[in-house]
Backbone as JSON, one array per atom type, in Angstrom:
{
  "sequence": "MIERNRFLDLLSHAVLILGVAVVAFPIYVTFVASTHSMEEVLQRPMPLWLGSHLWENYSAALFGDRAGNGSTAPVGRMMAVSLISALVISLGKIAISLLSAFAIVFFRFPFRMAIFWAVFITLMLPVEVRIAPTYQVVADLGLLNSYAGLTVPLIASATATFLFRQFFLTIPDELIEAARMDGASPMQFFKDVLLPLSLTSMSALFVIQFIYGWNQYLWPLLVTTEENMYPVVIGIRRMISGGDAQTDWPIVMATAMLAMIPPALVVMLMQKWFVKGLVDTEK",
  "N": [[-172.38, -78.27, 16.69], [-173.13, -77.16, 20.04], [-173.05, -78.88, 22.92], [-175.41, -78.78, 25.66], [-174.9, -78.59, 29.14], [-176.45, -79.58, 31.83], [-175.83, -79.43, 34.4], [-174.06, -77.23, 34.47], [-175.7, -75.23, 33.47], [-177.48, -74.97, 35.69], [-175.58, -74.04, 37.62], [-174.63, -71.7, 36.55], [-177.12, -70.2, 36.66], [-177.59, -70.14, 39.38], [-175.31, -68.55, 40.24], [-175.93, -66.18, 38.96], [-178.32, -65.64, 40.22], [-177.34, -65.44, 42.88], [-175.65, -63.02, 42.45], [-177.62, -60.93, 41.97], [-179.08, -61.04, 44.23], [-177.07, -60.07, 46.05], [-176.73, -57.48, 45.21], [-179.26, -56.47, 45.29], [-180.17, -56.78, 47.95], [-179.31, -54.75, 49.69], [-180.79, -52.55, 48.76], [-183.34, -53.48, 49.12], [-183.25, -53.39, 51.95], [-183.02, -50.61, 52.42], [-185.4, -49.75, 51.47], [-187.17, -51.04, 53.17], [-186.5, -49.9, 55.55], [-187.26, -47.29, 55.04], [-189.82, -47.43, 55.57], [-190.54, -47.67, 58.07], [-190.91, -46.51, 61.6], [-188.85, -44.15, 63.52], [-188.06, -45.2, 65.89], [-188.42, -48.05, 65.32], [-186.48, -48.41, 63.33], [-184.22, -48.22, 64.66], [-184.02, -50.39, 66.16], [-182.42, -53.41, 67.39], [-182.1, -56.49, 66.16], [-183.0, -54.57, 63.22], [-186.19, -54.58, 61.8], [-187.06, -56.56, 59.0], [-189.2, -56.67, 57.55], [-191.91, -55.05, 55.76], [-193.06, -51.87, 57.07], [-195.54, -49.68, 58.72], [-195.52, -47.01, 57.89], [-195.07, -46.11, 55.37], [-196.45, -44.15, 53.56], [-196.49, -41.87, 55.21], [-193.86, -41.42, 55.77], [-192.75, -41.02, 53.1], [-194.33, -38.93, 52.02], [-193.54, -37.01, 53.95], [-190.81, -36.6, 53.3], [-190.97, -35.87, 50.55], [-192.29, -33.31, 50.61], [-191.19, -31.86, 52.53], [-192.15, -31.87, 55.1], [-191.18, -32.12, 57.72], [-189.34, -32.63, 60.82], [-186.02, -31.87, 62.28], [-182.47, -31.72, 62.73], [-181.02, -31.73, 60.49], [-180.99, -30.8, 56.93], [-184.12, -29.56, 55.92], [-185.42, -29.34, 53.47], [-187.64, -29.6, 50.76], [-187.69, -32.76, 49.27], [-188.79, -33.22, 46.67], [-188.32, -30.81, 45.46], [-185.44, -30.94, 45.39], [-184.99, -33.07, 43.77], [-186.13, -32.01, 41.31], [-184.31, -30.17, 40.76], [-181.94, -31.74, 40.34], [-182.97, -33.19, 38.22], [-183.28, -31.13, 36.32], [-180.49, -30.37, 36.08], [-179.21, -32.69, 35.31], [-180.31, -33.28, 32.8], [-179.66, -30.92, 31.43], [-177.01, -31.08, 31.53], [-176.34, -33.52, 30.15], [-177.66, -33.5, 27.66], [-176.51, -31.01, 26.86], [-173.74, -31.84, 26.67], [-173.81, -33.76, 24.61], [-174.65, -32.08, 22.47], [-172.62, -30.22, 22.07], [-170.53, -31.88, 21.79], [-171.04, -33.24, 19.32], [-171.1, -31.05, 17.64], [-168.49, -30.15, 17.69], [-166.91, -32.41, 17.09], [-167.91, -32.67, 14.49], [-166.79, -30.36, 13.23], [-164.07, -30.89, 13.53], [-163.71, -33.19, 12.01], [-164.86, -32.76, 9.3], [-164.07, -30.23, 8.42], [-161.6, -28.16, 7.17], [-159.21, -26.52, 8.65], [-156.56, -24.37, 9.94], [-154.26, -25.71, 12.28], [-156.07, -27.74, 13.04], [-155.67, -30.57, 14.02], [-154.15, -30.09, 16.05], [-155.72, -28.65, 17.96], [-157.63, -30.81, 18.22], [-156.12, -32.54, 19.8], [-155.59, -31.07, 21.93], [-157.95, -30.92, 23.14], [-158.32, -33.6, 23.59], [-156.29, -34.17, 25.41], [-157.23, -33.06, 27.74], [-158.49, -35.18, 28.89], [-156.59, -36.38, 30.49], [-156.37, -34.86, 32.7], [-157.22, -34.83, 36.15], [-160.36, -34.13, 37.81], [-160.2, -32.62, 40.1], [-158.01, -31.05, 39.59], [-158.98, -29.01, 38.07], [-160.94, -27.95, 39.72], [-160.51, -25.65, 41.52], [-159.78, -23.29, 39.76], [-162.12, -23.33, 38.1], [-164.24, -22.86, 39.88], [-163.47, -20.32, 40.73], [-163.87, -18.9, 38.44], [-166.72, -19.28, 38.19], [-167.62, -18.13, 40.44], [-166.76, -15.36, 40.15], [-168.36, -14.56, 38.07], [-170.84, -14.56, 39.15], [-172.45, -16.85, 39.4], [-172.96, -18.61, 41.35], [-175.18, -20.76, 43.13], [-177.02, -21.28, 41.18], [-178.72, -22.56, 38.18], [-177.07, -22.36, 35.86], [-174.52, -22.18, 37.05], [-174.33, -24.73, 38.16], [-174.4, -26.44, 35.89], [-173.17, -25.5, 33.42], [-170.13, -25.64, 33.75], [-169.75, -28.25, 33.42], [-170.56, -29.17, 31.16], [-168.75, -29.58, 28.79], [-167.15, -32.13, 27.05], [-164.5, -34.22, 26.57], [-164.37, -36.89, 26.2], [-166.99, -37.7, 24.76], [-166.69, -36.17, 22.48], [-164.32, -37.22, 21.34], [-165.38, -39.96, 20.95], [-167.42, -39.43, 19.08], [-166.0, -38.29, 17.07], [-164.42, -40.47, 16.21], [-166.45, -42.14, 15.19], [-167.55, -40.58, 13.08], [-165.52, -40.54, 11.36], [-165.71, -42.9, 10.18], [-167.65, -42.6, 8.2], [-168.61, -43.03, 4.9], [-166.64, -41.62, 2.12], [-167.9, -41.57, -0.24], [-170.63, -40.96, 0.42], [-170.59, -38.52, 1.53], [-169.65, -37.01, -0.77], [-171.95, -37.51, -2.39], [-173.81, -36.02, -1.01], [-172.8, -33.55, -1.21], [-172.9, -33.2, -4.08], [-175.72, -33.11, -4.39], [-176.13, -30.63, -3.47], [-176.13, -29.94, -0.81], [-175.96, -28.07, 2.18], [-173.28, -27.63, 4.62], [-174.47, -27.8, 7.24], [-176.97, -28.92, 6.4], [-176.18, -31.44, 5.73], [-175.03, -32.13, 8.08], [-177.33, -32.3, 9.69], [-179.25, -33.87, 8.46], [-177.92, -36.08, 7.48], [-175.7, -36.99, 9.2], [-176.9, -36.78, 11.99], [-179.09, -38.57, 11.97], [-177.57, -41.04, 11.57], [-176.23, -41.15, 13.91], [-177.85, -41.52, 16.06], [-178.06, -44.08, 17.77], [-175.61, -43.97, 19.14], [-175.73, -41.37, 20.25], [-177.94, -41.95, 21.95], [-176.84, -43.9, 23.85], [-174.75, -42.41, 24.94], [-176.4, -40.47, 26.12], [-177.59, -41.92, 28.24], [-175.44, -42.44, 29.91], [-174.32, -39.97, 30.49], [-176.47, -38.71, 31.61], [-176.85, -40.23, 34.03], [-174.29, -39.66, 35.04], [-174.66, -36.78, 35.44], [-176.81, -36.65, 37.24], [-175.77, -37.93, 39.53], [-173.91, -36.31, 40.38], [-171.65, -34.9, 42.98], [-169.22, -33.57, 44.11], [-168.99, -31.04, 42.74], [-171.53, -29.73, 42.89], [-171.54, -29.47, 45.61], [-169.81, -27.57, 46.1], [-170.89, -25.21, 44.81], [-173.41, -24.76, 45.72], [-175.07, -23.21, 48.27], [-177.43, -22.7, 49.26], [-180.67, -24.08, 50.33], [-182.62, -24.42, 48.37], [-181.51, -24.79, 46.22], [-180.15, -27.28, 46.31], [-179.09, -30.35, 44.91], [-180.4, -33.71, 44.68], [-178.68, -35.56, 45.7], [-176.94, -34.23, 47.19], [-178.72, -33.21, 49.02], [-179.32, -35.46, 50.43], [-177.08, -35.9, 51.9], [-176.93, -33.58, 53.46], [-179.2, -33.93, 55.02], [-178.4, -35.72, 56.96], [-177.59, -35.53, 60.17], [-174.83, -34.14, 62.12], [-172.41, -34.83, 64.64], [-173.93, -34.91, 67.98], [-176.44, -34.9, 67.4], [-179.57, -36.21, 66.34], [-180.25, -38.36, 63.56], [-182.85, -38.53, 61.24], [-183.55, -41.27, 60.13], [-185.43, -43.01, 58.74], [-186.61, -41.07, 57.0], [-184.34, -40.29, 55.44], [-183.71, -42.77, 54.19], [-186.06, -43.0, 52.7], [-185.69, -40.72, 51.12], [-183.35, -41.71, 49.78], [-184.41, -43.9, 48.27], [-186.27, -42.59, 46.6], [-184.51, -40.92, 45.2], [-183.29, -42.95, 43.65], [-185.02, -43.38, 41.59], [-185.53, -41.89, 39.02], [-182.86, -42.13, 37.41], [-182.91, -44.97, 37.28], [-185.3, -45.36, 35.84], [-184.66, -44.04, 33.35], [-182.48, -45.8, 32.42], [-184.06, -48.22, 32.17], [-186.13, -47.48, 30.37], [-184.67, -46.58, 28.06], [-182.98, -48.88, 27.46], [-182.78, -50.58, 25.3], [-181.91, -48.95, 23.2], [-179.57, -48.11, 24.36], [-177.98, -50.54, 24.75], [-177.72, -51.08, 22.03], [-176.34, -48.83, 20.96], [-173.83, -49.28, 22.24], [-172.9, -51.8, 21.22], [-173.41, -52.04, 18.48], [-172.42, -52.8, 15.37], [-172.85, -52.19, 12.75], [-172.33, -49.64, 11.81]],
  "CA": [[-173.43, -77.89, 17.82], [-172.52, -77.23, 21.4], [-174.07, -79.75, 23.8], [-175.67, -78.06, 26.84], [-174.72, -79.32, 30.3], [-177.62, -79.13, 32.72], [-175.24, -78.86, 35.74], [-173.41, -75.72, 34.22], [-176.82, -74.23, 33.51], [-178.0, -74.7, 37.05], [-174.58, -73.39, 38.29], [-174.53, -70.33, 35.93], [-178.27, -69.53, 37.09], [-177.26, -70.03, 40.77], [-174.37, -67.59, 40.34], [-176.59, -65.01, 38.63], [-179.35, -65.37, 41.47], [-176.59, -64.89, 44.02], [-175.25, -61.75, 42.23], [-178.79, -60.22, 42.06], [-179.36, -60.99, 45.75], [-176.12, -59.33, 46.75], [-177.07, -56.21, 44.65], [-180.63, -56.14, 45.56], [-180.52, -56.8, 49.39], [-179.14, -53.48, 50.34], [-181.78, -51.65, 48.24], [-184.46, -53.96, 49.92], [-183.14, -52.98, 53.34], [-183.17, -49.4, 52.36], [-186.84, -49.57, 51.18], [-187.91, -51.45, 54.29], [-186.2, -48.84, 56.52], [-188.13, -46.08, 54.71], [-191.47, -47.49, 55.67], [-190.69, -47.89, 59.53], [-190.72, -45.3, 62.39], [-187.47, -44.17, 63.85], [-187.86, -46.18, 66.95], [-188.31, -49.43, 64.66], [-185.38, -48.56, 62.5], [-183.08, -48.16, 65.61], [-184.21, -51.57, 66.82], [-181.54, -54.31, 66.99], [-182.06, -56.2, 64.78], [-184.07, -53.83, 62.53], [-187.26, -55.44, 61.23], [-186.81, -56.8, 57.66], [-190.5, -56.6, 56.82], [-192.4, -53.62, 55.55], [-193.83, -51.18, 58.23], [-196.93, -49.08, 58.42], [-195.2, -45.62, 57.84], [-194.61, -45.77, 54.1], [-197.04, -42.97, 53.1], [-196.19, -40.81, 56.13], [-192.44, -41.04, 55.45], [-192.37, -40.56, 51.78], [-194.92, -37.53, 51.9], [-192.64, -36.03, 54.63], [-189.67, -36.36, 52.37], [-191.36, -35.21, 49.22], [-192.91, -32.01, 50.64], [-190.45, -31.29, 53.47], [-192.95, -31.6, 56.32], [-190.61, -32.86, 58.82], [-188.42, -31.98, 61.68], [-184.87, -32.46, 62.36], [-181.35, -30.89, 62.76], [-180.38, -31.56, 59.21], [-181.8, -30.23, 55.99], [-185.6, -29.93, 55.88], [-185.76, -28.9, 52.28], [-188.52, -30.63, 50.14], [-187.15, -33.76, 48.16], [-189.42, -32.84, 45.42], [-187.55, -29.68, 44.88], [-184.22, -31.47, 45.11], [-185.22, -33.9, 42.6], [-186.33, -31.19, 40.06], [-182.9, -29.43, 40.54], [-181.1, -32.81, 40.0], [-183.31, -33.44, 36.93], [-182.88, -30.05, 35.3], [-179.18, -30.36, 35.91], [-178.81, -33.93, 34.47], [-180.8, -33.05, 31.41], [-178.9, -29.9, 30.68], [-175.6, -31.56, 31.19], [-176.39, -34.56, 29.13], [-178.02, -32.89, 26.27], [-175.46, -30.07, 26.47], [-172.57, -32.57, 26.31], [-174.02, -34.32, 23.38], [-174.76, -31.11, 21.28], [-171.32, -29.65, 21.98], [-169.52, -32.81, 21.26], [-171.43, -33.6, 18.03], [-170.69, -29.99, 16.7], [-166.86, -30.09, 17.61], [-166.42, -33.69, 16.27], [-168.3, -32.53, 13.05], [-165.82, -29.35, 12.85], [-162.81, -31.43, 13.46], [-163.59, -34.34, 10.99], [-165.25, -32.46, 7.93], [-163.64, -28.96, 8.1], [-160.07, -28.04, 7.09], [-158.68, -25.25, 9.07], [-155.25, -24.39, 10.63], [-154.22, -26.35, 13.71], [-157.21, -28.65, 13.52], [-155.29, -31.67, 14.77], [-153.51, -29.55, 17.39], [-157.01, -28.37, 18.67], [-158.26, -31.87, 18.8], [-155.31, -33.14, 20.65], [-155.62, -30.16, 23.11], [-159.2, -31.32, 23.71], [-158.21, -34.96, 24.08], [-155.42, -34.14, 26.53], [-157.83, -32.76, 29.02], [-158.8, -36.28, 29.66], [-155.6, -36.73, 31.38], [-156.22, -34.09, 33.84], [-158.16, -35.18, 37.07], [-161.4, -33.03, 37.87], [-159.67, -31.98, 41.07], [-157.11, -30.1, 39.17], [-159.77, -27.94, 37.51], [-161.97, -27.48, 40.54], [-160.49, -24.27, 41.97], [-159.97, -22.15, 38.71], [-163.42, -23.13, 37.7], [-165.06, -22.29, 41.0], [-163.23, -18.98, 40.81], [-164.61, -18.16, 37.45], [-168.19, -19.26, 38.38], [-168.02, -17.1, 41.47], [-166.76, -14.18, 39.76], [-169.62, -14.26, 37.14], [-171.93, -14.47, 40.03], [-173.36, -17.95, 39.11], [-173.19, -19.61, 42.51], [-176.59, -21.07, 43.46], [-177.9, -21.08, 40.0], [-178.53, -23.72, 37.21], [-176.01, -22.19, 35.16], [-173.4, -22.68, 37.82], [-174.28, -26.26, 38.33], [-174.29, -27.28, 34.64], [-172.23, -25.07, 32.28], [-168.9, -25.87, 33.78], [-169.7, -29.67, 33.28], [-171.19, -29.51, 29.76], [-167.79, -29.98, 27.84], [-166.87, -33.51, 27.16], [-163.55, -34.58, 25.62], [-164.81, -38.37, 25.78], [-167.93, -37.7, 23.84], [-165.98, -35.46, 21.35], [-163.47, -38.37, 20.66], [-166.13, -41.0, 20.44], [-168.25, -38.89, 17.82], [-164.99, -38.04, 15.99], [-164.11, -41.95, 15.86], [-167.72, -42.5, 14.45], [-167.63, -39.69, 11.79], [-164.31, -41.13, 10.6], [-166.24, -44.13, 9.32], [-168.7, -42.18, 7.3], [-167.91, -43.33, 3.68], [-166.49, -40.54, 1.34], [-169.16, -41.42, -1.33], [-171.76, -40.35, 1.14], [-170.19, -36.98, 1.56], [-169.69, -36.62, -2.19], [-173.42, -37.4, -2.87], [-174.42, -34.84, -0.29], [-172.12, -32.33, -1.9], [-173.49, -33.18, -5.46], [-177.15, -32.81, -4.18], [-176.25, -29.24, -3.01], [-176.41, -29.93, 0.66], [-174.82, -27.27, 2.88], [-172.57, -28.42, 5.75], [-175.46, -27.92, 8.29], [-177.97, -29.74, 5.97], [-175.49, -32.72, 5.86], [-175.15, -32.53, 9.55], [-178.82, -32.55, 10.19], [-180.1, -34.82, 7.43], [-177.19, -37.44, 7.37], [-174.99, -37.34, 10.48], [-177.62, -36.93, 13.21], [-179.85, -39.82, 11.93], [-176.66, -42.09, 11.75], [-175.72, -40.99, 15.14], [-178.92, -41.86, 17.07], [-177.75, -44.92, 18.67], [-174.47, -43.35, 19.96], [-176.31, -40.34, 21.15], [-178.7, -42.57, 23.23], [-175.95, -44.56, 24.9], [-174.2, -41.35, 25.69], [-177.37, -39.8, 26.95], [-177.85, -42.68, 29.54], [-174.28, -42.37, 30.69], [-174.24, -38.65, 31.01], [-177.62, -38.44, 32.5], [-176.39, -40.75, 35.4], [-173.11, -38.68, 35.48], [-175.12, -35.52, 35.97], [-177.76, -36.91, 38.29], [-174.99, -38.38, 40.62], [-172.72, -35.2, 40.82], [-171.53, -34.53, 44.33], [-168.33, -32.63, 44.5], [-169.21, -29.9, 42.07], [-172.79, -29.12, 43.66], [-171.17, -29.33, 47.01], [-169.15, -26.17, 46.13], [-171.51, -24.02, 44.24], [-174.75, -24.46, 46.21], [-175.14, -22.99, 49.71], [-178.96, -22.32, 49.5], [-181.34, -25.29, 50.27], [-183.67, -24.63, 47.24], [-180.65, -25.18, 44.96], [-179.47, -28.51, 46.52], [-179.66, -31.57, 44.06], [-180.94, -34.62, 45.67], [-177.33, -36.15, 46.3], [-176.34, -33.27, 48.31], [-179.72, -33.15, 50.05], [-179.25, -36.63, 51.48], [-175.88, -35.6, 52.79], [-177.42, -32.43, 54.48], [-180.25, -34.54, 56.0], [-177.65, -36.5, 58.01], [-177.1, -34.71, 61.26], [-173.64, -34.27, 62.58], [-172.32, -34.73, 66.19], [-174.77, -35.79, 68.86], [-177.93, -34.72, 66.74], [-180.2, -37.47, 65.81], [-180.61, -38.34, 62.09], [-184.23, -39.03, 60.82], [-183.15, -42.33, 59.17], [-186.52, -43.35, 57.93], [-186.69, -40.04, 55.94], [-183.13, -40.33, 54.7], [-183.92, -43.9, 53.46], [-187.05, -42.7, 51.78], [-185.11, -39.9, 50.01], [-182.41, -42.47, 48.85], [-185.14, -44.59, 47.28], [-186.65, -41.55, 45.67], [-183.42, -40.55, 44.29], [-182.77, -43.91, 42.56], [-186.1, -43.73, 40.52], [-185.22, -41.21, 37.74], [-181.77, -42.86, 36.64], [-183.36, -46.34, 37.03], [-186.1, -45.19, 34.63], [-183.94, -43.75, 32.1], [-181.89, -46.93, 31.91], [-184.93, -49.09, 31.72], [-186.73, -47.02, 29.09], [-183.66, -46.57, 27.08], [-182.08, -49.96, 27.48], [-182.66, -51.13, 23.85], [-180.98, -47.89, 22.38], [-178.3, -48.03, 25.05], [-177.22, -51.63, 24.39], [-177.39, -51.03, 20.68], [-175.44, -47.92, 20.85], [-172.49, -49.79, 22.64], [-172.56, -53.03, 20.58], [-173.86, -51.94, 17.09], [-171.26, -52.82, 14.44], [-173.21, -51.74, 11.34], [-172.39, -48.12, 11.54]],
  "C": [[-172.82, -78.03, 19.11], [-173.59, -78.03, 22.24], [-174.27, -78.98, 25.17], [-175.47, -79.09, 27.86], [-175.69, -78.84, 31.31], [-176.91, -78.71, 34.13], [-174.55, -77.58, 35.59], [-174.54, -74.75, 34.08], [-177.4, -73.91, 34.83], [-176.89, -73.88, 37.77], [-174.55, -71.83, 37.82], [-175.8, -69.54, 36.6], [-178.07, -69.24, 38.61], [-176.31, -68.7, 41.03], [-175.16, -66.23, 40.04], [-177.62, -64.53, 39.69], [-178.45, -64.78, 42.61], [-176.06, -63.41, 43.79], [-176.39, -60.69, 42.28], [-179.11, -59.95, 43.41], [-178.38, -60.14, 46.53], [-176.47, -57.8, 46.5], [-178.29, -55.58, 45.2], [-180.94, -55.96, 47.07], [-180.27, -55.56, 50.06], [-180.33, -52.42, 49.94], [-183.15, -52.23, 48.99], [-184.38, -53.4, 51.35], [-183.41, -51.45, 53.43], [-184.67, -49.05, 52.37], [-187.62, -49.92, 52.53], [-187.75, -50.5, 55.55], [-187.08, -47.65, 56.39], [-189.59, -46.25, 54.99], [-191.62, -47.69, 57.38], [-190.55, -46.49, 60.41], [-189.16, -45.25, 62.96], [-187.11, -45.03, 64.99], [-187.64, -47.61, 66.33], [-186.99, -49.68, 63.91], [-184.15, -48.72, 63.48], [-183.14, -49.51, 66.49], [-182.95, -52.46, 66.37], [-182.14, -55.83, 67.09], [-183.24, -55.44, 64.17], [-184.95, -54.84, 61.92], [-186.93, -55.55, 59.59], [-188.11, -57.19, 56.87], [-191.06, -55.28, 56.85], [-193.13, -53.2, 56.79], [-194.96, -50.63, 57.59], [-196.66, -47.5, 58.14], [-194.88, -45.18, 56.41], [-195.16, -44.44, 53.6], [-196.58, -41.78, 53.89], [-194.66, -40.35, 55.72], [-192.03, -40.48, 54.04], [-193.18, -39.16, 51.51], [-193.9, -36.53, 52.58], [-191.5, -35.68, 53.88], [-189.96, -35.57, 51.23], [-191.48, -33.54, 49.4], [-192.19, -31.36, 51.81], [-191.08, -31.06, 54.72], [-192.34, -32.59, 57.29], [-189.58, -32.16, 59.72], [-187.06, -32.66, 61.9], [-183.68, -31.4, 62.45], [-180.65, -30.78, 61.42], [-181.13, -30.85, 58.33], [-183.22, -30.62, 56.04], [-186.15, -29.5, 54.49], [-186.55, -29.96, 51.59], [-187.67, -31.52, 49.12], [-187.62, -33.5, 46.94], [-188.75, -31.85, 44.8], [-186.22, -30.19, 44.58], [-184.21, -32.21, 44.06], [-185.39, -33.14, 41.33], [-185.11, -30.42, 39.74], [-181.93, -30.43, 39.91], [-181.65, -33.06, 38.52], [-182.96, -32.52, 35.78], [-181.33, -30.29, 35.05], [-178.67, -31.45, 35.02], [-179.1, -33.76, 33.09], [-179.94, -32.11, 30.73], [-177.42, -30.42, 30.51], [-175.69, -32.62, 30.16], [-176.49, -34.39, 27.76], [-176.93, -31.88, 25.85], [-174.12, -30.88, 25.94], [-172.79, -33.22, 24.9], [-173.97, -33.34, 22.22], [-173.4, -30.57, 21.15], [-170.46, -30.5, 21.28], [-169.82, -33.16, 19.83], [-170.83, -32.39, 17.12], [-169.08, -30.03, 16.6], [-166.31, -31.12, 16.98], [-166.69, -33.36, 14.72], [-167.2, -31.56, 12.45], [-164.59, -30.07, 12.42], [-162.62, -32.45, 12.21], [-163.91, -33.72, 9.51], [-164.88, -31.06, 7.52], [-162.14, -29.02, 8.1], [-159.77, -26.64, 7.47], [-157.19, -25.46, 9.78], [-155.3, -24.88, 11.99], [-155.32, -27.2, 13.97], [-156.83, -29.78, 14.37], [-154.91, -31.23, 16.07], [-154.82, -29.35, 18.27], [-157.62, -29.65, 19.17], [-157.43, -32.57, 19.89], [-155.26, -32.31, 22.03], [-156.89, -30.65, 23.88], [-159.01, -32.72, 24.41], [-157.23, -34.98, 25.24], [-156.04, -33.83, 27.75], [-158.24, -34.05, 29.74], [-157.98, -36.78, 30.56], [-155.54, -35.93, 32.67], [-157.5, -34.46, 34.85], [-159.11, -33.92, 37.33], [-160.84, -32.2, 38.95], [-158.59, -30.68, 40.82], [-157.76, -28.82, 38.66], [-160.75, -27.24, 38.45], [-161.71, -25.87, 40.81], [-160.43, -23.18, 41.11], [-161.43, -22.07, 38.35], [-164.28, -22.55, 38.69], [-164.77, -20.84, 40.98], [-163.92, -18.11, 39.58], [-166.03, -18.15, 37.62], [-168.57, -18.26, 39.44], [-167.83, -15.67, 41.09], [-167.81, -13.69, 38.82], [-170.84, -14.27, 37.91], [-173.01, -15.63, 39.83], [-173.34, -18.99, 40.21], [-174.7, -19.67, 42.86], [-177.43, -20.84, 42.34], [-177.67, -22.46, 39.22], [-177.49, -23.48, 36.38], [-174.74, -22.68, 35.82], [-173.26, -24.09, 38.03], [-174.13, -26.82, 37.09], [-173.16, -26.8, 33.73], [-170.86, -25.46, 32.43], [-168.81, -27.54, 33.59], [-170.18, -30.15, 31.89], [-170.02, -30.06, 28.72], [-167.34, -31.39, 27.98], [-165.96, -33.96, 26.2], [-163.9, -36.15, 25.13], [-165.79, -38.4, 24.68], [-167.45, -37.14, 22.48], [-165.17, -36.54, 20.63], [-164.45, -39.46, 20.21], [-167.05, -40.65, 19.23], [-167.16, -38.75, 16.68], [-164.7, -39.51, 15.38], [-165.28, -42.22, 14.77], [-167.7, -41.87, 13.05], [-166.62, -40.11, 10.83], [-164.68, -42.2, 9.65], [-167.19, -43.89, 8.35], [-168.1, -42.4, 5.88], [-167.86, -41.85, 2.8], [-167.49, -40.35, 0.22], [-170.38, -40.85, -0.73], [-171.56, -38.81, 1.26], [-170.24, -36.37, 0.29], [-171.19, -36.53, -2.62], [-174.04, -36.26, -2.2], [-174.16, -33.57, -0.86], [-172.75, -32.1, -3.24], [-174.97, -32.63, -5.45], [-177.36, -31.3, -3.73], [-176.53, -29.06, -1.56], [-175.29, -29.05, 1.26], [-174.28, -28.04, 4.05], [-173.61, -28.67, 6.9], [-176.56, -28.87, 7.86], [-177.33, -31.25, 6.03], [-175.38, -33.1, 7.32], [-176.39, -33.01, 10.14], [-179.55, -33.69, 9.51], [-179.33, -36.27, 7.31], [-176.63, -37.94, 8.67], [-175.85, -37.69, 11.68], [-178.35, -38.23, 13.11], [-178.71, -41.1, 12.22], [-176.05, -42.28, 13.15], [-176.62, -41.4, 16.38], [-178.59, -42.75, 18.11], [-176.51, -44.5, 19.65], [-174.95, -42.24, 20.88], [-177.18, -40.9, 22.35], [-178.0, -43.26, 24.23], [-175.37, -43.47, 25.73], [-175.1, -40.63, 26.54], [-177.66, -40.44, 28.2], [-176.69, -42.38, 30.46], [-174.23, -41.14, 31.35], [-175.23, -38.23, 31.91], [-177.35, -39.0, 34.04], [-175.23, -40.02, 36.01], [-173.71, -37.45, 36.24], [-176.09, -35.63, 37.18], [-176.93, -37.13, 39.65], [-173.84, -37.35, 41.01], [-172.94, -34.76, 42.31], [-170.64, -33.37, 44.51], [-168.58, -31.27, 44.01], [-170.35, -29.11, 42.72], [-172.47, -28.74, 44.93], [-170.59, -27.94, 47.19], [-169.89, -25.17, 45.71], [-172.92, -23.88, 44.78], [-174.54, -24.38, 47.67], [-176.59, -22.78, 50.03], [-179.82, -23.76, 49.31], [-182.29, -25.51, 49.1], [-182.9, -24.78, 46.08], [-179.99, -26.64, 45.3], [-179.91, -29.51, 45.65], [-179.88, -32.61, 45.32], [-179.66, -35.25, 46.48], [-176.98, -35.43, 47.31], [-177.48, -33.19, 49.4], [-179.62, -34.21, 50.98], [-178.11, -36.59, 52.31], [-176.33, -34.57, 53.88], [-178.41, -33.04, 55.4], [-179.53, -35.31, 57.12], [-177.01, -35.66, 59.01], [-175.62, -35.09, 61.81], [-173.63, -34.4, 64.23], [-173.32, -35.75, 66.92], [-176.29, -35.7, 68.33], [-178.34, -35.98, 66.16], [-180.66, -37.38, 64.39], [-182.04, -38.88, 61.94], [-183.88, -40.17, 59.76], [-184.21, -42.79, 58.2], [-186.73, -42.39, 56.87], [-185.49, -40.06, 54.99], [-183.21, -41.52, 53.78], [-184.99, -43.7, 52.34], [-186.38, -41.68, 50.79], [-184.04, -40.49, 49.09], [-183.3, -43.27, 47.71], [-185.7, -43.73, 46.27], [-185.67, -41.14, 44.52], [-182.95, -41.63, 43.26], [-183.87, -44.07, 41.41], [-185.73, -43.02, 39.17], [-184.11, -41.94, 36.82], [-182.38, -44.26, 36.3], [-184.28, -46.24, 35.77], [-185.75, -44.97, 33.29], [-183.12, -44.88, 31.59], [-182.84, -47.97, 31.45], [-185.75, -48.72, 30.38], [-185.92, -46.9, 27.88], [-182.61, -47.79, 26.88], [-181.79, -50.7, 26.15], [-181.66, -50.25, 23.02], [-179.63, -47.91, 23.13], [-177.46, -49.28, 24.67], [-176.88, -51.64, 22.76], [-176.39, -49.91, 20.26], [-173.97, -48.28, 21.28], [-172.04, -50.93, 21.74], [-172.76, -52.94, 18.98], [-172.61, -51.83, 16.22], [-171.64, -52.62, 13.02], [-173.18, -50.41, 11.08], [-171.39, -47.99, 10.28]]
}
C-alpha cells in the first residue's frame, strides 16, 4: 500500500490550480473585454470586472449590427459556415478512412501494400507543399467560395487511415471466419462487426477532426473572398482593422468567446468516448 503524503497532495493541487489559472485567465480577460464599451476596453488598466454591455456586444456580433472598418458579417453566419465545414470534414475523414482501411486490410488485390504506403507517405508532406496545386484544382472546378471548396480538399486523412488499419489488424481471424460461415457479405461484415467495434476510435477521431476543421485558417483564407462564406476564424481576423483604422475590440472579443463554444461543447459532451477511444486496451 502506498502511503499518501499530505504535503505532496497539497503541492500537486497547488500546481494544478496554478495551471488552470494560467490557462483560464486570458479567457476570463477576453470575456470581460466583451462586456465593456470601446472606451472602457482602451483604458489603462482595463477593468477586470464585468461591464454593462454584454447583451449589446453579443447581439451586435451575432447579427452583424455594428459599424467599423473591418468585416461586419454576422458572426451567426460565420459560425454556421464553420459548423458545417467542421462536421463535413470530420465525418468525411472518418468515413473515407474506415472504407480505405477496410479495403487495405480485408481485401487482396495487386499493389495493396504499395497503395497503403503511398497513402502513408503523404504524412511526410507539409500542407504548404500541397496548397498551390490544390488551390489550382479547386479554382479550375469553380469551387471557390463554396462549402465543397472549403471541405473536400481536407477530407482525406492518412493518419485516420493508418489508425483504423492498425485496429482492423487486431480483429481475430476467427471472427472473420465466423462471419463468412454465416454468409455475411463484406459490407455486412463491415456494418455489423467492424463499425460497432470501432465506435470508440471513431468518437476520439471525431473530436480531434472536428476541432481541426473548426480551427482551419490557411485553407479558408485562400478559397473564401466573400463575407457570407467566411468561417468564424477568418471572420475574427477580418474584423481587425489595419493601419490607423480603429478596431472594435469588444465585438472582436465577443466573437472570440462565441467561437470557443462549439468545440468546447463537443469536447465536454464526448469526453467519455474521447478518453475511452484513446486509452481503451480491450479492443
